[in-house]
TIVO-2410 file (N, C-alpha, C; in nm, 3 decimals):
# residues 121
REC num residu      c1      c2      c3 atome chaine
REC   1      M  -0.366   0.967  -0.765     N      A
REC   1      M  -0.501   0.968  -0.713    CA      A
REC   1      M  -0.582   1.076  -0.785     C      A
REC   2      R  -0.710   1.054  -0.795     N      A
REC   2      R  -0.796   1.152  -0.861    CA      A
REC   2      R  -0.791   1.286  -0.791     C      A
REC   3      S  -0.776   1.284  -0.662     N      A
REC   3      S  -0.770   1.406  -0.583    CA      A
REC   3      S  -0.636   1.413  -0.515     C      A
REC   4      D  -0.582   1.531  -0.505     N      A
REC   4      D  -0.457   1.546  -0.434    CA      A
REC   4      D  -0.477   1.560  -0.284     C      A
REC   5      V  -0.601   1.545  -0.239     N      A
REC   5      V  -0.630   1.558  -0.097    CA      A
REC   5      V  -0.574   1.434  -0.027     C      A
REC   6      V  -0.477   1.457   0.058     N      A
REC   6      V  -0.416   1.350   0.136    CA      A
REC   6      V  -0.420   1.394   0.281     C      A
REC   7      V  -0.477   1.313   0.365     N      A
REC   7      V  -0.487   1.345   0.506    CA      A
REC   7      V  -0.393   1.253   0.582     C      A
REC   8      I  -0.310   1.310   0.664     N      A
REC   8      I  -0.221   1.229   0.748    CA      A
REC   8      I  -0.251   1.267   0.892     C      A
REC   9      A  -0.304   1.174   0.966     N      A
REC   9      A  -0.327   1.194   1.108    CA      A
REC   9      A  -0.236   1.096   1.180     C      A
REC  10      S  -0.134   1.147   1.242     N      A
REC  10      S  -0.038   1.056   1.303    CA      A
REC  10      S   0.026   1.118   1.425     C      A
REC  11      I   0.085   1.031   1.502     N      A
REC  11      I   0.164   1.072   1.617    CA      A
REC  11      I   0.308   1.051   1.576     C      A
REC  12      G   0.393   1.145   1.605     N      A
REC  12      G   0.533   1.133   1.567    CA      A
REC  12      G   0.574   1.251   1.483     C      A
REC  13      S   0.694   1.242   1.432     N      A
REC  13      S   0.748   1.354   1.355    CA      A
REC  13      S   0.683   1.366   1.219     C      A
REC  14      Q   0.687   1.487   1.166     N      A
REC  14      Q   0.634   1.510   1.031    CA      A
REC  14      Q   0.715   1.430   0.929     C      A
REC  15      G   0.845   1.414   0.954     N      A
REC  15      G   0.929   1.336   0.863    CA      A
REC  15      G   0.886   1.192   0.854     C      A
REC  16      S   0.854   1.130   0.969     N      A
REC  16      S   0.810   0.991   0.965    CA      A
REC  16      S   0.674   0.979   0.897     C      A
REC  17      A   0.589   1.077   0.915     N      A
REC  17      A   0.459   1.076   0.848    CA      A
REC  17      A   0.478   1.085   0.697     C      A
REC  18      Q   0.571   1.169   0.652     N      A
REC  18      Q   0.597   1.182   0.509    CA      A
REC  18      Q   0.656   1.054   0.451     C      A
REC  19      M   0.739   0.985   0.529     N      A
REC  19      M   0.796   0.858   0.484    CA      A
REC  19      M   0.687   0.753   0.468     C      A
REC  20      R   0.593   0.747   0.564     N      A
REC  20      R   0.481   0.653   0.552    CA      A
REC  20      R   0.399   0.684   0.428     C      A
REC  21      L   0.370   0.810   0.409     N      A
REC  21      L   0.291   0.852   0.294    CA      A
REC  21      L   0.359   0.810   0.164     C      A
REC  22      A   0.488   0.835   0.152     N      A
REC  22      A   0.562   0.799   0.031    CA      A
REC  22      A   0.558   0.649   0.008     C      A
REC  23      K   0.579   0.571   0.114     N      A
REC  23      K   0.578   0.425   0.100    CA      A
REC  23      K   0.440   0.375   0.059     C      A
REC  24      F   0.335   0.426   0.122     N      A
REC  24      F   0.200   0.382   0.089    CA      A
REC  24      F   0.161   0.424  -0.054     C      A
REC  25      R   0.202   0.542  -0.096     N      A
REC  25      R   0.173   0.584  -0.234    CA      A
REC  25      R   0.244   0.493  -0.334     C      A
REC  26      E   0.369   0.458  -0.304     N      A
REC  26      E   0.445   0.368  -0.391    CA      A
REC  26      E   0.374   0.233  -0.402     C      A
REC  27      R   0.332   0.178  -0.289     N      A
REC  27      R   0.266   0.047  -0.289    CA      A
REC  27      R   0.129   0.056  -0.357     C      A
REC  28      L   0.059   0.167  -0.339     N      A
REC  28      L  -0.070   0.186  -0.405    CA      A
REC  28      L  -0.053   0.178  -0.556     C      A
REC  29      A   0.046   0.247  -0.609     N      A
REC  29      A   0.070   0.245  -0.754    CA      A
REC  29      A   0.099   0.103  -0.802     C      A
REC  30      E   0.181   0.030  -0.727     N      A
REC  30      E   0.211  -0.109  -0.763    CA      A
REC  30      E   0.085  -0.196  -0.760     C      A
REC  31      C   0.003  -0.179  -0.660     N      A
REC  31      C  -0.119  -0.260  -0.647    CA      A
REC  31      C  -0.218  -0.229  -0.759     C      A
REC  32      Q  -0.227  -0.105  -0.798     N      A
REC  32      Q  -0.318  -0.069  -0.907    CA      A
REC  32      Q  -0.280  -0.139  -1.036     C      A
REC  33      R  -0.151  -0.162  -1.057     N      A
REC  33      R  -0.105  -0.230  -1.178    CA      A
REC  33      R  -0.149  -0.376  -1.185     C      A
REC  34      R  -0.194  -0.431  -1.076     N      A
REC  34      R  -0.242  -0.570  -1.076    CA      A
REC  34      R  -0.371  -0.585  -1.158     C      A
REC  35      F  -0.446  -0.477  -1.167     N      A
REC  35      F  -0.575  -0.481  -1.233    CA      A
REC  35      F  -0.561  -0.456  -1.383     C      A
REC  36      S  -0.647  -0.519  -1.462     N      A
REC  36      S  -0.640  -0.501  -1.607    CA      A
REC  36      S  -0.671  -0.358  -1.648     C      A
REC  37      R  -0.749  -0.288  -1.568     N      A
REC  37      R  -0.780  -0.146  -1.593    CA      A
REC  37      R  -0.747  -0.065  -1.466     C      A
REC  38      P  -0.620  -0.037  -1.446     N      A
REC  38      P  -0.578   0.031  -1.322    CA      A
REC  38      P  -0.649   0.162  -1.295     C      A
REC  39      D  -0.685   0.235  -1.401     N      A
REC  39      D  -0.751   0.364  -1.382    CA      A
REC  39      D  -0.888   0.351  -1.317     C      A
REC  40      E  -0.948   0.232  -1.321     N      A
REC  40      E  -1.076   0.209  -1.255    CA      A
REC  40      E  -1.060   0.187  -1.104     C      A
REC  41      Y  -0.936   0.175  -1.060     N      A
REC  41      Y  -0.906   0.151  -0.918    CA      A
REC  41      Y  -0.821   0.265  -0.863     C      A
REC  42      E  -0.862   0.386  -0.894     N      A
REC  42      E  -0.792   0.507  -0.851    CA      A
REC  42      E  -0.871   0.571  -0.737     C      A
REC  43      P  -0.822   0.562  -0.614     N      A
REC  43      P  -0.896   0.622  -0.502    CA      A
REC  43      P  -0.902   0.774  -0.512     C      A
REC  44      N  -1.002   0.831  -0.449     N      A
REC  44      N  -1.020   0.976  -0.446    CA      A
REC  44      N  -0.934   1.044  -0.342     C      A
REC  45      G  -0.866   0.968  -0.262     N      A
REC  45      G  -0.780   1.023  -0.160    CA      A
REC  45      G  -0.718   0.912  -0.079     C      A
REC  46      L  -0.617   0.947  -0.003     N      A
REC  46      L  -0.548   0.852   0.083    CA      A
REC  46      L  -0.543   0.911   0.223     C      A
REC  47      V  -0.594   0.836   0.318     N      A
REC  47      V  -0.595   0.878   0.458    CA      A
REC  47      V  -0.510   0.778   0.536     C      A
REC  48      I  -0.416   0.828   0.611     N      A
REC  48      I  -0.333   0.742   0.696    CA      A
REC  48      I  -0.359   0.784   0.839     C      A
REC  49      R  -0.406   0.691   0.919     N      A
REC  49      R  -0.434   0.724   1.059    CA      A
REC  49      R  -0.434   0.597   1.142     C      A
REC  50      Q  -0.434   0.615   1.270     N      A
REC  50      Q  -0.442   0.502   1.362    CA      A
REC  50      Q  -0.584   0.447   1.358     C      A
REC  51      L  -0.596   0.318   1.334     N      A
REC  51      L  -0.726   0.252   1.335    CA      A
REC  51      L  -0.725   0.148   1.447     C      A
REC  52      A  -0.834   0.138   1.517     N      A
REC  52      A  -0.840   0.047   1.633    CA      A
REC  52      A  -0.849  -0.100   1.592     C      A
REC  53      Q  -0.926  -0.129   1.488     N      A
REC  53      Q  -0.953  -0.271   1.459    CA      A
REC  53      Q  -0.932  -0.312   1.315     C      A
REC  54      R  -0.891  -0.222   1.229     N      A
REC  54      R  -0.877  -0.257   1.087    CA      A
REC  54      R  -0.740  -0.218   1.036     C      A
REC  55      W  -0.699  -0.286   0.930     N      A
REC  55      W  -0.574  -0.250   0.863    CA      A
REC  55      W  -0.600  -0.148   0.754     C      A
REC  56      G  -0.722  -0.148   0.701     N      A
REC  56      G  -0.756  -0.054   0.597    CA      A
REC  56      G  -0.906  -0.051   0.574     C      A
REC  57      S  -0.948   0.046   0.494     N      A
REC  57      S  -1.089   0.062   0.463    CA      A
REC  57      S  -1.101   0.143   0.335     C      A
REC  58      M  -1.210   0.123   0.263     N      A
REC  58      M  -1.242   0.205   0.146    CA      A
REC  58      M  -1.376   0.270   0.174     C      A
REC  59      T  -1.380   0.402   0.174     N      A
REC  59      T  -1.505   0.472   0.203    CA      A
REC  59      T  -1.598   0.465   0.081     C      A
REC  60      P  -1.728   0.483   0.102     N      A
REC  60      P  -1.820   0.486  -0.012    CA      A
REC  60      P  -1.783   0.593  -0.116     C      A
REC  61      G  -1.716   0.698  -0.071     N      A
REC  61      G  -1.672   0.804  -0.162    CA      A
REC  61      G  -1.540   0.776  -0.232     C      A
REC  62      G  -1.482   0.659  -0.205     N      A
REC  62      G  -1.360   0.619  -0.274    CA      A
REC  62      G  -1.230   0.662  -0.210     C      A
REC  63      K  -1.232   0.699  -0.083     N      A
REC  63      K  -1.108   0.731  -0.013    CA      A
REC  63      K  -1.052   0.603   0.049     C      A
REC  64      L  -0.924   0.583   0.027     N      A
REC  64      L  -0.853   0.468   0.084    CA      A
REC  64      L  -0.798   0.510   0.219     C      A
REC  65      I  -0.835   0.437   0.323     N      A
REC  65      I  -0.787   0.463   0.458    CA      A
REC  65      I  -0.695   0.348   0.498     C      A
REC  66      L  -0.574   0.381   0.541     N      A
REC  66      L  -0.478   0.279   0.584    CA      A
REC  66      L  -0.436   0.306   0.728     C      A
REC  67      N  -0.424   0.200   0.803     N      A
REC  67      N  -0.376   0.207   0.941    CA      A
REC  67      N  -0.228   0.241   0.938     C      A
REC  68      R  -0.189   0.344   1.013     N      A
REC  68      R  -0.050   0.384   1.010    CA      A
REC  68      R   0.044   0.275   1.063     C      A
REC  69      A  -0.008   0.183   1.146     N      A
REC  69      A   0.073   0.074   1.198    CA      A
REC  69      A   0.110  -0.027   1.089     C      A
REC  70      L   0.039  -0.024   0.979     N      A
REC  70      L   0.065  -0.116   0.868    CA      A
REC  70      L   0.205  -0.099   0.813     C      A
REC  71      I   0.264   0.016   0.828     N      A
REC  71      I   0.397   0.044   0.775    CA      A
REC  71      I   0.502  -0.049   0.836     C      A
REC  72      R   0.475  -0.105   0.953     N      A
REC  72      R   0.569  -0.197   1.019    CA      A
REC  72      R   0.565  -0.337   0.958     C      A
REC  73      S   0.475  -0.360   0.867     N      A
REC  73      S   0.458  -0.492   0.808    CA      A
REC  73      S   0.542  -0.507   0.681     C      A
REC  74      S   0.543  -0.627   0.627     N      A
REC  74      S   0.616  -0.653   0.503    CA      A
REC  74      S   0.542  -0.592   0.383     C      A
REC  75      V   0.613  -0.575   0.275     N      A
REC  75      V   0.554  -0.524   0.152    CA      A
REC  75      V   0.441  -0.616   0.105     C      A
REC  76      D   0.459  -0.747   0.118     N      A
REC  76      D   0.353  -0.842   0.079    CA      A
REC  76      D   0.224  -0.816   0.156     C      A
REC  77      A   0.237  -0.791   0.284     N      A
REC  77      A   0.119  -0.767   0.366    CA      A
REC  77      A   0.056  -0.631   0.333     C      A
REC  78      I   0.138  -0.529   0.314     N      A
REC  78      I   0.086  -0.397   0.276    CA      A
REC  78      I   0.011  -0.408   0.144     C      A
REC  79      D   0.071  -0.478   0.048     N      A
REC  79      D   0.007  -0.493  -0.082    CA      A
REC  79      D  -0.125  -0.570  -0.071     C      A
REC  80      Y  -0.130  -0.667   0.017     N      A
REC  80      Y  -0.257  -0.739   0.038    CA      A
REC  80      Y  -0.366  -0.643   0.085     C      A
REC  81      V  -0.337  -0.562   0.185     N      A
REC  81      V  -0.438  -0.470   0.239    CA      A
REC  81      V  -0.482  -0.371   0.132     C      A
REC  82      I  -0.388  -0.313   0.062     N      A
REC  82      I  -0.424  -0.214  -0.040    CA      A
REC  82      I  -0.505  -0.279  -0.152     C      A
REC  83      T  -0.461  -0.393  -0.200     N      A
REC  83      T  -0.534  -0.462  -0.308    CA      A
REC  83      T  -0.674  -0.501  -0.262     C      A
REC  84      H  -0.685  -0.552  -0.141     N      A
REC  84      H  -0.816  -0.587  -0.083    CA      A
REC  84      H  -0.907  -0.465  -0.083     C      A
REC  85      E  -0.856  -0.353  -0.036     N      A
REC  85      E  -0.938  -0.231  -0.029    CA      A
REC  85      E  -0.971  -0.176  -0.167     C      A
REC  86      L  -0.878  -0.182  -0.260     N      A
REC  86      L  -0.908  -0.138  -0.396    CA      A
REC  86      L  -1.020  -0.222  -0.458     C      A
REC  87      R  -1.021  -0.349  -0.426     N      A
REC  87      R  -1.124  -0.438  -0.477    CA      A
REC  87      R  -1.263  -0.391  -0.432     C      A
REC  88      H  -1.268  -0.327  -0.317     N      A
REC  88      H  -1.397  -0.275  -0.266    CA      A
REC  88      H  -1.451  -0.160  -0.352     C      A
REC  89      M  -1.370  -0.106  -0.438     N      A
REC  89      M  -1.420   0.000  -0.526    CA      A
REC  89      M  -1.521  -0.056  -0.626     C      A
REC  90      R  -1.514  -0.187  -0.652     N      A
REC  90      R  -1.609  -0.252  -0.742    CA      A
REC  90      R  -1.710  -0.339  -0.668     C      A
REC  91      H  -1.670  -0.392  -0.555     N      A
REC  91      H  -1.755  -0.481  -0.475    CA      A
REC  91      H  -1.743  -0.441  -0.329     C      A
REC  92      N  -1.845  -0.376  -0.275     N      A
REC  92      N  -1.835  -0.326  -0.138    CA      A
REC  92      N  -1.885  -0.427  -0.036     C      A
REC  93      H  -1.856  -0.551  -0.060     N      A
REC  93      H  -1.896  -0.660   0.029    CA      A
REC  93      H  -1.785  -0.765   0.032     C      A
REC  94      H  -1.804  -0.868   0.113     N      A
REC  94      H  -1.708  -0.979   0.118    CA      A
REC  94      H  -1.773  -1.108   0.072     C      A
REC  95      G  -1.855  -1.099  -0.029     N      A
REC  95      G  -1.921  -1.216  -0.084    CA      A
REC  95      G  -1.829  -1.298  -0.174     C      A
REC  96      P  -1.878  -1.409  -0.225     N      A
REC  96      P  -1.797  -1.497  -0.309    CA      A
REC  96      P  -1.736  -1.426  -0.431     C      A
REC  97      E  -1.810  -1.335  -0.493     N      A
REC  97      E  -1.759  -1.263  -0.610    CA      A
REC  97      E  -1.638  -1.175  -0.573     C      A
REC  98      F  -1.645  -1.112  -0.458     N      A
REC  98      F  -1.533  -1.030  -0.411    CA      A
REC  98      F  -1.406  -1.114  -0.403     C      A
REC  99      F  -1.416  -1.229  -0.336     N      A
REC  99      F  -1.297  -1.312  -0.316    CA      A
REC  99      F  -1.252  -1.380  -0.445     C      A
REC 100      R  -1.344  -1.410  -0.534     N      A
REC 100      R  -1.307  -1.467  -0.664    CA      A
REC 100      R  -1.222  -1.367  -0.742     C      A
REC 101      L  -1.266  -1.242  -0.740     N      A
REC 101      L  -1.192  -1.139  -0.813    CA      A
REC 101      L  -1.061  -1.101  -0.742     C      A
REC 102      L  -1.059  -1.104  -0.609     N      A
REC 102      L  -0.935  -1.081  -0.536    CA      A
REC 102      L  -0.833  -1.190  -0.571     C      A
REC 103      E  -0.881  -1.312  -0.576     N      A
REC 103      E  -0.794  -1.426  -0.612    CA      A
REC 103      E  -0.736  -1.409  -0.752     C      A
REC 104      R  -0.812  -1.352  -0.841     N      A
REC 104      R  -0.766  -1.333  -0.978    CA      A
REC 104      R  -0.646  -1.238  -0.984     C      A
REC 105      V  -0.649  -1.131  -0.906     N      A
REC 105      V  -0.539  -1.034  -0.912    CA      A
REC 105      V  -0.429  -1.062  -0.809     C      A
REC 106      M  -0.462  -1.143  -0.706     N      A
REC 106      M  -0.364  -1.175  -0.604    CA      A
REC 106      M  -0.389  -1.319  -0.557     C      A
REC 107      P  -0.339  -1.417  -0.634     N      A
REC 107      P  -0.367  -1.558  -0.603    CA      A
REC 107      P  -0.323  -1.603  -0.463     C      A
REC 108      D  -0.223  -1.538  -0.407     N      A
REC 108      D  -0.172  -1.578  -0.275    CA      A
REC 108      D  -0.223  -1.489  -0.162     C      A
REC 109      W  -0.339  -1.427  -0.180     N      A
REC 109      W  -0.390  -1.332  -0.081    CA      A
REC 109      W  -0.406  -1.394   0.057     C      A
REC 110      E  -0.446  -1.521   0.064     N      A
REC 110      E  -0.466  -1.583   0.196    CA      A
REC 110      E  -0.334  -1.595   0.272     C      A
REC 111      K  -0.226  -1.632   0.203     N      A
REC 111      K  -0.095  -1.640   0.268    CA      A
REC 111      K  -0.051  -1.502   0.317     C      A
REC 112      R  -0.076  -1.402   0.238     N      A
REC 112      R  -0.038  -1.266   0.276    CA      A
REC 112      R  -0.118  -1.220   0.399     C      A
REC 113      K  -0.245  -1.254   0.401     N      A
REC 113      K  -0.328  -1.215   0.515    CA      A
REC 113      K  -0.277  -1.281   0.644     C      A
REC 114      I  -0.245  -1.408   0.637     N      A
REC 114      I  -0.192  -1.480   0.753    CA      A
REC 114      I  -0.061  -1.417   0.798     C      A
REC 115      K   0.025  -1.384   0.703     N      A
REC 115      K   0.152  -1.320   0.734    CA      A
REC 115      K   0.131  -1.187   0.805     C      A
REC 116      L   0.037  -1.109   0.757     N      A
REC 116      L   0.005  -0.980   0.819    CA      A
REC 116      L  -0.041  -1.001   0.963     C      A
REC 117      E  -0.132  -1.094   0.983     N      A
REC 117      E  -0.185  -1.119   1.116    CA      A
REC 117      E  -0.076  -1.164   1.213     C      A
REC 118      R   0.020  -1.241   1.164     N      A
REC 118      R   0.131  -1.287   1.249    CA      A
REC 118      R   0.229  -1.174   1.278     C      A
REC 119      Q   0.258  -1.094   1.176     N      A
REC 119      Q   0.357  -0.987   1.193    CA      A
REC 119      Q   0.309  -0.879   1.290     C      A
REC 120      L   0.184  -0.847   1.283     N      A
REC 120      L   0.134  -0.734   1.360    CA      A
REC 120      L   0.039  -0.775   1.470     C      A
REC 121      A   0.051  -0.898   1.516     N      A
REC 121      A  -0.035  -0.945   1.625    CA      A
REC 121      A   0.000  -0.879   1.756     C      A
***
């Protein structure tokens, strides 16, 4: 990440928080490789916290926020959320261009989204 600032807001042991952080960082690196220019999809920070209604978010300042509950999901679902949010670094909307470009880097994104919704319902 461009910044080493990592915020972890969680309930539970520090060890479990560090494990979540390591897993999310690993998946972030993998998701960045999906893009032809991975360095253009480098968030300014990673925030892991409990979110009421979202699995993830990308702030206007480029911080990637992930719901700590996402760690209970499959790698496919985690990668979907991260890739979706990284895509917001170039398109901060959900218009046709956003989904066209998401499809380009993750052709099975819809299946992954459905899987996520079923796993963590």
